[in-house]
C-alpha positions in Angstrom: -3.9 -2.4 -50.5 -6.5 -3.0 -48.0 -4.0 -5.0 -46.1 -1.7 -2.3 -45.9 -4.1 0.2 -45.0 -5.3 -2.0 -42.0 -1.7 -2.4 -40.9 -1.1 1.5 -41.0 -4.4 2.0 -39.0 -3.4 -0.5 -36.5 0.0 1.0 -36.2 -1.4 4.4 -35.7 -3.8 3.1 -33.0 -0.9 1.4 -31.2 1.0 4.6 -31.2 -2.0 6.5 -29.9 -2.5 3.9 -27.2 1.2 4.2 -26.2 0.9 7.9 -26.1 -2.0 7.7 -23.7 -0.1 5.4 -21.5 2.7 8.2 -21.3 0.1 10.9 -20.5 -1.3 8.5 -17.7 2.0 8.1 -16.3 2.9 11.8 -16.5 -0.4 13.0 -14.9 -0.6 10.3 -12.3 3.1 10.7 -11.4 2.5 14.5 -11.0 -0.7 14.1 -8.9 0.7 11.3 -7.1 3.8 13.3 -6.1 1.7 16.3 -5.0 -0.3 14.1 -2.9 2.7 12.5 -1.4 4.3 15.8 -0.6 1.1 17.2 1.1 0.6 14.2 3.1 4.3 14.3 4.3 4.2 17.9 5.0 0.8 17.6 7.1 2.3 14.7 9.1 5.5 16.7 9.8 3.5 19.5 11.0 0.3 18.1 12.7 2.1 17.8 16.1 2.6 21.5 16.2 -1.2 22.3 16.2 -1.4 22.4 20.0 1.3 25.0 19.9 -0.3 27.1 17.4 -3.5 27.1 19.3 -1.7 28.0 22.6 -2.7 24.6 24.2 -0.7 23.3 27.1 -0.6 20.4 29.5 -3.4 17.8 29.1 -5.3 20.2 26.7 -2.8 19.8 24.0 -3.7 16.0 24.0 -7.5 16.9 24.1 -7.0 19.3 21.1 -5.1 16.7 19.1 -7.7 14.1 19.9 -10.5 16.3 18.8 -8.6 17.3 15.7 -7.9 13.8 14.5 -11.3 12.6 15.1 -12.9 15.5 13.0 -10.3 14.9 10.2 -11.3 11.1 10.2 -14.9 11.8 10.5 -14.7 14.3 7.6 -12.8 11.9 5.5 -15.4 9.0 6.0 -18.3 11.5 5.3 -16.7 12.4 1.9 -16.6 8.7 1.2 -20.0 7.8 2.3 -21.7 10.9 0.5 -19.9 11.0 -2.9 -17.9 7.7 -3.5 -18.3 4.9 -1.3 -16.0 3.0 -3.5 -13.1 5.2 -2.4 -13.1 3.5 1.1 -9.9 1.9 2.0 -7.5 1.0 -0.7 -8.3 1.3 -4.3 -6.6 -1.8 -5.5 -9.6 -4.3 -5.2 -11.8 -1.7 -7.0 -9.4 -1.3 -9.9 -8.9 -5.1 -10.0 -12.9 -5.4 -10.2 -13.0 -2.9 -13.1 -10.4 -4.9 -15.1 -12.5 -7.8 -14.6 -15.6 -5.7 -15.8 -17.5 -6.0 -12.5 -16.8 -2.5 -11.1 -16.9 1.0 -12.5 -14.2 3.7 -11.8 -16.3 6.7 -11.4 -13.4 9.1 -11.8 -15.5 12.3 -11.4 -16.2 11.3 -7.8 -13.2 9.0 -6.9 -10.3 11.7 -7.9 -11.6 14.5 -5.5 -12.6 12.0 -2.7 -9.4 10.0 -2.7 -7.1 13.2 -2.9 -9.1 15.4 -0.4 -10.2 12.5 2.0 -6.9 10.9 1.9 -5.1 14.0 2.6 -7.4 14.6 5.5 -7.1 11.1 7.1 -3.4 10.5 6.4 -2.2 14.0 7.0 -3.8 13.8 10.6 -1.9 10.5 11.3 -4.3 7.6 10.3 -2.2 4.3 10.0 -2.5 3.9 6.4 -0.6 4.0 3.2 -0.6 6.7 0.5 -0.4 4.1 -2.1 -4.1 3.3 -1.8 -5.2 6.7 -2.9 -2.7 7.1 -5.6 -3.4 3.7 -7.2 -7.0 4.6 -7.4 -6.4 8.0 -8.7 -4.1 6.7 -11.4 -6.9 4.2 -12.6 -9.2 7.3 -12.6 -6.9 9.2 -14.8 -6.6 6.0 -17.1 -10.4 5.8 -17.2 -10.6 9.2 -18.5 -7.9 9.2 -21.0 -8.3 5.6 -22.2 -11.8 4.9 -22.5 -12.1 5.0 -26.3 -9.8 2.0 -26.7 -10.7 -1.5 -27.1 -8.0 -2.4 -24.5 -9.1 0.2 -22.0 -9.3 -2.2 -19.1 -5.5 -2.8 -19.6 -5.0 1.0 -19.2 -6.7 0.8 -15.8 -3.9 -1.4 -14.7 -1.3 0.9 -16.3 -2.8 3.9 -14.3 -2.9 1.8 -11.1 0.8 0.9 -11.6 1.7 4.4 -12.3 0.0 5.3 -9.0 2.0 2.9 -7.1 5.1 4.1 -8.7 4.2 7.7 -7.8 3.7 6.4 -4.2 7.0 4.7 -3.8 9.2 5.6 -6.7 9.4 1.7 -7.5 8.5 1.4 -11.3 9.8 -2.3 -11.6 7.8 -3.4 -8.8 4.8 -1.4 -9.8 4.8 -3.0 -13.3 5.3 -6.6 -11.8 2.5 -5.8 -9.3 -0.1 -5.6 -12.1 1.4 -8.6 -13.9 1.7 -10.9 -10.7 -0.9 -9.8 -8.3 -3.7 -9.0 -10.8 -3.0 -11.9 -13.0 -6.5 -13.1 -12.8 -8.1 -9.9 -14.2 -5.2 -8.1 -16.4 -6.0 -8.5 -20.1 -2.7 -9.8 -21.2 -1.4 -8.7 -24.6 2.1 -7.2 -25.8 0.3 -3.9 -26.2 -1.0 -3.9 -22.9 2.1 -5.1 -21.2 4.1 -2.4 -22.9 1.5 0.3 -21.8 2.0 -0.8 -18.2 5.8 -0.4 -18.5 5.5 3.1 -20.4 3.0 4.4 -17.8 5.5 3.4 -14.8 8.4 4.9 -16.6 6.6 8.0 -17.2 5.2 8.3 -13.6 8.9 7.5 -12.4 10.2 10.3 -14.2 7.7 12.7 -12.9 8.1 11.5 -9.5 11.8 11.9 -9.5 11.5 15.4 -10.9 9.3 16.4 -8.0 10.6 14.2 -5.1 14.2 13.4 -6.3 15.7 10.0 -7.1 16.6 8.9 -3.5 15.0 5.6 -2.4 12.0 6.6 -0.2 13.1 4.0 2.4 16.9 4.2 1.9 19.1 1.9 4.0 22.6 0.9 4.1 23.3 -2.0 1.6 24.9 -4.9 3.8 26.2 -8.5 2.8 24.9 -11.6 4.7 27.1 -14.6 5.2 25.8 -18.0 3.6 25.5 -19.6 6.9 22.6 -17.0 7.8 20.5 -17.8 4.7 18.5 -20.6 6.6 17.6 -18.1 9.1 15.8 -15.9 6.6 14.0 -19.0 5.5 12.7 -19.7 9.0 11.8 -15.8 9.3 9.7 -16.2 6.2 8.0 -19.1 7.5 7.0 -17.2 10.6 5.9 -14.2 8.6 3.8 -16.6 6.4 1.7 -17.3 9.5 1.7 -13.6 10.5 0.3 -12.7 7.1 -2.6 -14.9 7.3 -3.4 -13.8 10.6 -3.3 -10.2 9.5 -5.5 -10.8 6.5 -8.1 -12.5 8.5 -8.0 -9.7 11.1 -8.4 -7.1 8.4 -11.6 -8.8 7.1 -12.9 -9.3 10.8 -12.3 -5.7 11.3 -14.2 -4.6 8.3 -17.0 -6.8 9.2 -17.2 -5.5 12.9 -17.1 -1.9 11.5 -20.0 -2.6 9.2 -22.1 -3.9 12.1 -21.2 -1.0 14.2 -22.1 1.4 11.4 -25.4 -0.1 10.8 -26.5 -0.5 14.3 -24.9 2.5 15.9 -23.2 5.1 13.7 -20.7 5.0 10.8 -18.7 7.7 12.6 -18.3 6.0 16.0 -15.1 4.1 14.9 -13.4 7.2 13.2 -14.1 9.1 16.2 -12.7 6.6 18.7 -9.7 6.2 16.3 -9.1 10.0 16.3 -9.4 10.1 19.9 -6.7 7.4 20.3 -4.3 8.5 17.5 -4.5 12.4 18.4 -2.6 11.8 21.8 -0.3 9.3 20.0 0.8 11.8 17.4 2.3 13.8 20.3 3.5 11.0 22.6 4.3 8.0 20.6 4.5 9.2 16.8 6.0 6.1 15.7 2.9 4.3 16.3 1.0 6.6 13.8 1.1 7.3 10.0 2.2 4.9 7.2 5.2 3.9 9.0 8.0 4.2 6.3 10.1 6.2 8.8 9.5 3.7 11.5 10.9 0.8 9.4 14.0 2.7 8.7 14.4 3.8 12.2 14.0 0.2 13.8 16.5 -1.2 11.1 19.2 1.4 12.0 18.9 1.7 15.7 19.4 -0.5 18.7 15.9 -0.7 20.3 15.1 -2.9 23.2 13.0 -6.1 22.8 10.4 -4.8 25.1 9.7 -1.6 23.0 10.1 -3.5 19.7 7.3 -5.9 21.0 5.1 -3.2 22.0 5.5 -1.4 18.7 4.6 -4.6 16.9 1.4 -5.0 18.9 0.4 -1.3 18.7 1.1 -1.2 14.8 -0.8 -4.4 14.4 -3.8 -3.1 16.2 -3.7 0.4 14.7 -3.1 -0.8 11.1 -6.3 -3.2 11.1 -8.5 -0.6 13.1 -7.4 2.3 11.0 -8.3 0.5 7.7 -11.6 -0.6 9.0 -12.9 2.9 9.5 -13.6 3.5 5.8 -11.4 6.4 5.1 -9.2 6.5 1.9 -6.0 4.7 2.8 -3.9 1.8 1.7 -2.1 -1.0 3.5 1.0 -1.4 1.7 3.0 1.0 3.9 1.7 -0.2 7.1 2.2 -3.9 6.3 6.0 -2.9 5.5 6.3 -1.1 8.8 4.8 -3.8 10.7 6.8 -6.5 9.1 9.9 -4.5 9.4 9.4 -4.0 13.2 8.3 -7.8 13.7 11.5 -9.0 11.8 13.8 -6.9 13.8 12.0 -7.9 17.0 12.5 -11.5 16.1 16.2 -10.8 15.0 17.0 -9.2 18.2 15.6 -12.2 20.1 18.0 -14.5 18.0 20.7 -12.1 18.8 20.2 -13.2 22.4 21.3 -16.7 21.7 23.8 -16.3 19.0 26.2 -13.9 17.5 24.7 -12.0 14.5 26.8 -10.3 11.7 27.2 -6.5 11.9 24.1 -4.6 10.6 22.1 -7.8 10.6 18.9 -5.8 11.8 19.0 -4.0 8.4 18.8 -7.5 6.7 16.1 -8.7 8.8 14.0 -5.5 8.2 14.5 -5.7 4.5 13.9 -9.5 4.0 11.0 -9.4 6.6 9.2 -6.6 4.6 9.5 -9.0 1.5 8.3 -11.9 3.5 5.2 -10.5 4.9 4.3 -8.7 1.7 4.6 -12.1 -0.1 2.1 -13.7 2.7 -0.5 -11.1 2.6 -0.4 -9.8 -1.0 0.7 -13.2 -2.3 3.0 -11.7 -4.9 6.6 -12.9 -3.7 8.5 -11.4 -6.8 6.7 -8.0 -6.5 7.6 -8.0 -2.5 11.3 -8.6 -3.4 11.8 -6.0 -6.0 9.6 -3.5 -4.2 11.4 -3.6 -0.9 15.0 -3.5 -2.8 13.8 -0.5 -4.9 12.5 1.1 -1.8 15.5 0.5 0.3 18.4 0.4 -2.2 19.8 -2.8 -0.7 20.5 -4.9 -3.7 22.8 -7.0 -1.9 20.0 -8.5 0.3 18.0 -9.7 -2.9 18.7 -13.5 -2.0 17.8 -13.2 1.7 14.7 -11.3 0.7 13.8 -13.9 -2.0 14.2 -16.9 0.4 11.9 -15.0 3.0 9.3 -14.1 0.5 9.2 -17.7 -1.2 9.0 -19.5 2.3 6.4 -17.0 3.6 4.2 -17.4 0.3 4.4 -21.4 0.7 3.4 -21.4 4.3 0.6 -18.9 3.7 -0.9 -21.1 1.0 -0.5 -24.2 3.1 -2.4 -22.5 5.7 -5.3 -21.7 3.5 -4.2 -18.0 3.1 -5.5 -16.1 0.0 -4.3 -12.7 -1.4 -5.8 -9.8 0.7 -7.1 -7.9 -2.3 -8.8 -10.9 -3.7 -10.6 -11.3 -0.6 -11.3 -7.7 -0.4 -12.9 -7.7 -4.0 -14.9 -10.7 -3.2 -16.4 -9.0 0.0 -17.2 -5.8 -2.0 -19.0 -7.8 -4.7 -20.9 -9.9 -2.1 -22.2 -6.8 -0.2 -23.2 -5.2 -3.6 -24.8 -8.5 -4.7 -22.6 -8.9 -7.7 -21.3 -12.4 -9.0 -17.8 -13.4 -8.0 -15.0 -13.4 -10.8 -13.7 -16.7 -11.9 -10.2 -17.1 -10.6 -7.8 -18.8 -13.2 -6.7 -21.1 -10.5 -10.3 -22.5 -10.4 -10.4 -23.1 -14.2 
């Protein structure tokens, strides 16, 4: 009888655990979708601000510069005053919490990530909305799941639900927790199912609010077999680019911290606002998360010179924007940068050989998977994510080849996952011990 009673109690606890996972997914999907819609609406309307204010000529650029600087500084001020851990992406904070090294202060993180993220991203900061939604999802999980023994696993479920809400990519979101957070995620059948349930629930809410169309839909094209080695080479190049990108991000954060301590924490946000404001009016492709840019470069014929300029500008703007300390992710900017760089490389190749029709789409999609694999070091997640985002299922093999070769090259160059490095940096600055990586055991 005691055994039967214990089994019944365990079953009830498991059902309660799964119910909480459903609620985490539903609430995160709803909140994340609203956040996504508000950011998108702001980005589509922000360029109209000078017209609303009656500004003309050079004064419209001055007005936009001042507005963006004010929004960026306001977002950074919110972070610094109420929740310093809300700076940048929330992924490393969630991974730290799953490892028992950080605390998700949901009362502070939720409003700061939502309001601060809306202020910064809505004004054109080059950052991704997935950073705030991931951290907000984990915050919701912290509220609902703290009474369970496997509460840390629910933090991962909430983060995955937040990524689903940002990109409507539930499969990639579940894999992200399993593959990228492998060193800290507490594996069990119940924890794994909770992640899947949360992602599914979040996807349902996201589709109800935003629709079922892929966020970066592109035409599905077929690549002939003789082109497959090209994608291996593309991945090798992107493997190098990903290592450089990661190191630049860390250098930018260190430089920003030195400027913040020696001059002012609002100097860089002001400078970025003064730079991005005029770009919102004159060169909007260089601002924002870049999802629309990735689709545009894949579907339009653009000169090599302009593509090269976009690559340089997006690289600088992404690393500089992330360094200022506002709530913003780097998923979307990485995808936009890699798509632009890959199309640039494909266009160069087209000068010396005849490419199949719509090859630029294949270069963009495979390139996004490749650089994601080299920076995040989660090749399977990269492949599934870009396929779900774009709907280009026929490009699974080119994307897989690019992702695998990029991951191998990045590893051979000593590159490490960006979020792992960001977590270690956070812990070092806080004077906390570093987690033991499974690869080191």
